[in-house]
N, C-alpha and C positions, 0 to 999 in steps of 0.2 A: 604792727609798724608800717605796714604797706599802706594803711588806711590814713596815716597821719598826714599832717600838712608838709609839704616839701621843704618849708623852713625849718620845721621841727626835726624832719630826717637830717638835712644836713647838718645841723646844729649838734645833733646826736652824734653823727660821725666825726665832726670835729673834735668834740669833747672826748669821745671814746679813744680817738687817735691819741690825744694829748695824754689820757690817763694811762693808756696802754704803754706809749712810749716811756713816759716817767716810771712805770712799774718794771719795764725791761730795764731801764738805767739802774733802778734801785736794787734789783736782783742781781744785777752784774757788780755795782759796787760792794754789796754785802757777801757775795758768793767768791768773788776773786779775791787772792791775797794783795795786800796794799803794796803799792809800787814804792819800792825803797830809794833812796838817793842814792847816786853814784859817787862814790869816794875814790880820791887819788892821793896817794902819800907824796911827800917832798922828793923822797928818792925816785920814784916813777918820772916825776915832772922834771928832775936832774939829768936822770937817764935820756930823756927825750933831748934836752937841748944838748948833750955828750954824744947823739947818735947811737946810744946803747938801746937794746930791746927795752921797750916801754909798756908791754903788756900789763892789763890790769884785770883782776879778777871781778873788779866792781862794775865796770862798763866797757864801753868801746876803747880802742888804743888812741894814743896821744898823737897827734900830728904837728910837725912844725913848719912853719911857714914865715916869709919876711912880712913886715909891716910897713907902710909908708911913714906911719905917725904912732905914737903909743896910744893904747886905749884909755878909756877914761877909769880914772882911778876911783874903785869902790872899796872903801876899807868900813864898811858898816857893820862888818863882823869882826872881833877880836882875833879870831883864829886865822883871818887873812894876813893880818900884820904878824903874826907869830910865824905863819909860813914863809912870809917874804924873809924873816930873819933867818930861819932854817935854811933857805935856798941860796942866802948870800954864802952862808957857812959851807954848804955841800959843793957850791960851784966856784967859792974862793974870789968873789967878785963884792964890790961895795953895794950895801944895801940900796943906796939911792939910784943905782942902775937897774933895779927890778920893779916893775910895775904890775901889779895884780888887780884884775877886775873880775869881780865875781858877784853873782846875783842868784842865791839858793831859790830852788822852785817856788813860786808863789803859792802852789797848791799844798806846801807843807806848812807845818806849824812849828815854831822854834823848838818846843820840846821835842818833836819828832826828829829833828836834825841834831839836837844833843843825845838822843836815844841811838840813832844811827852811827855817830862820832864813837859811842861808848862801846857799841857791838862791834864796830871795826877796830878799836883798841883791843878788845878781848880776843878777837880772832887773830891779830897781829902779835899776840904774847907780850904787849907792851913795848914792842919795837916800833920806833919810827910813828910816832903817834901825830904828827903833824900833817893834816889833811886838807884839801880842799874838795867842794862839793860842787858836781857839774851843775849847770854851764859855768865856765870861767876861762879867762885868757891871762896866762902869765907872759909878760914881754919883757925882754933884757936888751939893754942898748949896748950895743957892739962898740970897739974901739974905735971904729971908723964912723961912728955916729948913726949907722944903720940899725933899725930893731928887728929882732927876731921873737916869734911868738910860739907858744905851745898850747893847744886847746884839744879837749875830748873831739874826736871825729864825728861828725854829725851823721846820724842813722836814721833811716826811714823804713818803717815807722818806729817811732819811738815808743817806749812802754805806754806813756799816757795816749799817743794817737793809736796804738794797738786797742786799748780800751774804747776809745771813741768809734774805730771802725767795728768792733765786735758789738757796740750798742747800736751802730746804725744796721749792721746786717740783721740781727736779731729782730729789732723793732719793725725793718720792713717785712721781713718773714712773716712775724705775728700779724701785722696789718693787712698783708696782701689778700689773704682769703675774704676777710670781712670787707675790705674795699671792694674786691671784685664781686662779691655777692651784692653790695649796695649799688654798685654801678649797674648791674644786670636789672636791678629792680627798678633804678631810676630810668633806666633807657628802654625797658619794655614798653611804657606808655606813649614815649616819643616814637619808637618804631612802628607802634599801633596807628599813631597818628599819619605817619609817612603811607603805611599801608592803606589807610583809609582814604588819604587825598588821591592816590594812585587809583585806588578801586573806583573812587567817584568819577574820576576822568574816564575810565573804562565803561562804567555802568551808572547812569544817574540814579538808577531804582536800585542801588545796592542797600544792604541793610545798615542802620544806623551804628555808629561806633559805640562799642560797649563802654559803660561808665565803671571805670575801674582804676584803681591808683589812688595818689594824694589828692588832697581837696583841690588844688590849684587844678591838677590834671583832669579832675572830673569836671570842674566847670568849663576848662578848654573843650572838653570831649562834648560837654552839652552844648556849647556856642557852635562847635562844628557840626552837631546833628541839627540844630535849628537852622543853620546857614543851608545846609544840605536840602533840608526840608523846604525853606523859601524859595531857594533856585528851583527844584522840582516843579512847585507850585507856580512859579513865574513862567517857567517854559511851557507847562501844561496849560496855563491861561492863554498866552501868546499863540500857541499852536491852534487851541480850539477856538480861538477867535478868527484866525486865518482861515480855517476850516469853514466857520460858519459865515464869513464873508463869501467865501468861494462858492459855498451850497446855495446862498441867497441870491447869487448872480444868474443861476440858471432861471429863474421864474422871468426876470426882464428880458433875457435872451429869447427864451421862448415866445414871449409876447411879440419881440422883433420879427421873429420867423414869420407869424402870421401877418404882421402889417407888410412886410416885403411883397406880398402878393399883389398889393395895390400900388406899388412904386413903378415908375418905368422900367421896360424890360432892358434898356442898356446899363442900369444900375442893379438891378436884380442879382446879377451873377456875382458882382464885386461885394455887394453887401452880404450875400450867402456865404461867400470865403471869408470875409473878416468875423462874421458870427461862428463859422466853424472853427476858425482859428482860436477866437475866445473861447470856445467849448473845449478846445484841445488843451488850452491853457488852464482851465478850471479844473479839467479832469486830471491833469498832471498834479495840478495844487492839491487836489483831494487825495491822490495816491501819495503825496509827499507826506501830507499831515497823517494821513492813515500809518505810512511807515513809522513816522516820529513817534506816534503814541502807541504803537503795536510793541508790547512787551513780551519779546519771545525768548523762551528758555534757551540758554547758552549751553552748548555742549561741546566735547571733544570732536573736532573733524579734521579730514585730511584735504589740505588746500590743493595739492597737486591734481588729485582726482577732481575736485570740484571745478577748477579752471579747465580741465580736460574736457568733463562732461558738457560745460557751457560751450566752449569751443566746437566740439562735435555737433552739438544741436545746430549751431549757427551756420557751421560748414554744410549741413544737410539741405540748408534752403539755397546752396548756391553761393554763399558768401566766401571771401577769400580770408578765411580764420583757419589760424593753425596753433597748437601748443605745443611746448617741449616738454618732454617726459623726464622727470629728474626724480632724486630722492625725495622720501615722503617727508612732508612738513605739516605737523600736528599743531592747531592751536584750539584755544577755547572760545567759541563764538557762537554768533547766531546764523544759523545756516541759510534762512532765507533772506536776511539782509546782505550777507557775503554773496550770495549767488546774484542778487541784484547789483552789488558794486561791481563784479566781473563782468556782469551782462552790460551795463552801462560803460565800462571801460572798452569791451570789445567793440559795442555798437558804435560809440564816438570815433575809434580808430577806423572803422569800416566807413562811416559816412564822410569823414574829412580827410583820411588817408588811403583810401581804396583798398587797404587791407590790414590784418591785426594778427600779430605774431606775440604770444603771450608765454610767459615763463614764471615760475616760483621758485625761490630759493630762500634759504637762512643767511642772514648776517650776524654780527656781533651782538645786535639789539632785538632782533626778531625775525619774522618772515616778511618777505618782499615779494608783491605781485607787480611785474611789469609787463606793459603793453606797448610794441612799437608800432609805427605806420610809416607809410610811405608818402605822406602828405607834405604841404609847404611849410610845416612847422607854424609856430606861433610867436609874435612879438613879444620881447620881454616884459614890456608894459601891460600885457593882457594876460599873462600866465597867472596872476593871482584874481582877477577880475572874472576869468570864466568859470570860477568856482561860486560865483555868487548867483543866488536863483535867479532865473529868467534872464540872465546876461546872455546876450548874443554875442559872437566873436566878430572878427574883421570879415570884410567880405569874402575873402577865401572859404570861411565857413558861413555860408549865406544862409537866407531863411529858406530857401529853396530845399535845402538839405531835410528840412523838416525838424520836430522836436520843439519843446517849449522851454529850453535853456535851464532845466532841472537835471540833467543827467550827471554832470560833475558835482554838481551841488550834493547830490545824494550819494556819490562816491564818496566825498570828502566827511560828509555827514556821518555815514557808516563806519568810515575809518576811525573818526575821532570818537564815536561811540564805543569803539573796541579799545581805545587809548593809543591809537595811532594816529596816522595822518596820511594826505595824498598831495602829490605835486606832479608838475610838468616840466619837461626838460627838452630842450631842442638837442636832437643828435648830431654829432659833428658830420656824419655821412648823408644827413638829409632826413627829414621825418621828424616825428614827435614821438618822444618816450613818456608815456603816463605810468607813474610809480605809487603804489600804496602799501605803506608799511603798517604792519600789524604786531602789536607784541605776542610773545609765545603764551 
């Protein structure tokens, strides 16, 4: 059944639901005793008009209430006319002052009504055999022209409504386990899709989605796997192309170094500086490509210790770097890539903010690495652009500070490779706060 097409599974569920509900209904109809009609004698009706006890062994009590106008006359049954004549005799009023509106239950056949009246006559011992079957309304015109009516008190649930409620409850109880099992089987492939999409965001090299479930789900899973494979090849091709271009640029730069020797001395220093800067950018690009193509094994690691060790190493070189010690935060990640992320955040804060204060904590969605500095901050228009590769910030972050403009690009790349992200925020008290969010 799990391998059948989704259309077939849903169709089977609907057919089985209808069959099960009808089977329960038939079982209730055949097992429960037949609901008998409720009969009232003319004596009981007359007592109700005379404010005497009007209890009935056949159904709910009779109630009397005023009417603005007489009910619609329904003399479709001869016994209603006979009952009207009997009531006029018991109440000592003219027959034309009595209006009887009765409509026997539509779910009873006429033969069943006759058998019910015969049963009632036997139980009454032949006394007062004039009866009315609920529902009915008996109205009498008073001397002042107003109308009073007597009718059975409405009860909820009625016998017929009780049967409907039993049918509904039993049907729902019988169908719930099967519907729950079917929903679980149907939702499992969809949950697998959601997990696979999340896993692809954290690790582009994740294993393909397993082909299981209905035919439609298998086709969708195959399309998802093909898309993942095409994305992986696309990224690998573009990364390899960038690496190849950066590598090939080293040869013409080497030739330029030799040719500089014949250049005027007043130009040699500037030309050498430009070439060194280009070589630094090429080296940074090669490292960026190498990191992007490096498939490190992910493992459980403790972020607080990682940040603390990187901060201590930088502080030993005389930099103003510190890390707050907090509760352990364990995630599943690439230790080398995460170390590079932390190192770049701290190095960026020291270069442009003179100091770096790091902390690690957990929030509702995952782990957070924050690094604060005391620099001039960054304009809002630059907060996203600085994450672009080779982008250099405002003059406050001048070229004299060094770097090739790949530090924050690596930070965001590593964070997103783990299923998270990175962002910059200006602090109210001054300085910049870099935040990297990583899922647990």
